[in-house]
N, C-alpha and C positions, 0 to 999 in steps of 0.2 A: 515578360510579356512582349510579344512581337509587335512592331509598329508597322503602320501602313508604309508601302513602298512608293516613292514618287519618282517618275521617270519621264524624261523628255523624249518623245518618239516622233519620227517623221511619218505622216500619213497623207495619202493622196486624196484629193476631192473625189467623192463618190461619182460625180458627174463627169468631170473633165480630166482629173488626174493631177491637177496642180498640187504641189507638195506644201504642206503646212506643218510647222512644229507644234506639237500638242503636249501639254503637261498632263500626264495620266497618273492617277492614284489607284493603286491596287491594294486590296486587303492582304494580310499576311498569308491567307490561303490562295492568293493569286487571282481573286475575282475583281472585276472592274468596279471601282467605287465612284469615281468621278473623273472628268477630263475637261480641259479648257484649251482653246487655241492660243498660242503665243504669237503666231504670225498674223499680222493684220489682214483683214479681208476674209477670214474664215469663220465658220460657225459650226458648233457641235451638232450632230444629228443624234438625238437620244436613242440609245440602244443599250439594253442591260448587259449584253454579252461582250461587246467589242467597242473600242473607240472609233467613231466615224466622224468625218468632217466633210463640209461642202463649202464652196465659195458663197459669199453673201449675195452675189449677183444672180445666182440660179434660183428660179422660182420653185416653190414647193412641189409643183407638178413634175418638174424635171428631177428633183431629188427623189420623189416617190417612185418614178419610173426607173431610175438608176438602182434604187434599193431592190425593187422587184426583179430587175435584171440580174443583179449580183447575188441576191439572197432570195431566190424564188420560194414562196410559201412562208417566209418569215412573218409576214403580217398575220397569216392564219394561225401560226404557232403562238403569237402573242395574244391573239383573241382567245385561243383555247386556254392559255395560262390564266387569263382574267376570270374565266368561268369557274 
């Protein structure tokens, strides 16, 4: 039986690009299971497909604007999946 794979990956803040180390857990099939920032000042942005991080200092409105800029239509895709 294969075990989940744990990896420390560098990821940039979705808003400003500041780099954070994130502990990411992948299933044996390579799907994202969970992640958590290891570098202080970062927070995980929930996304089922990819590990995303933002600085604690950025308001939610800036994070949402950056998500729409980098992943246009992603919010619509998530709404369709819920239906």
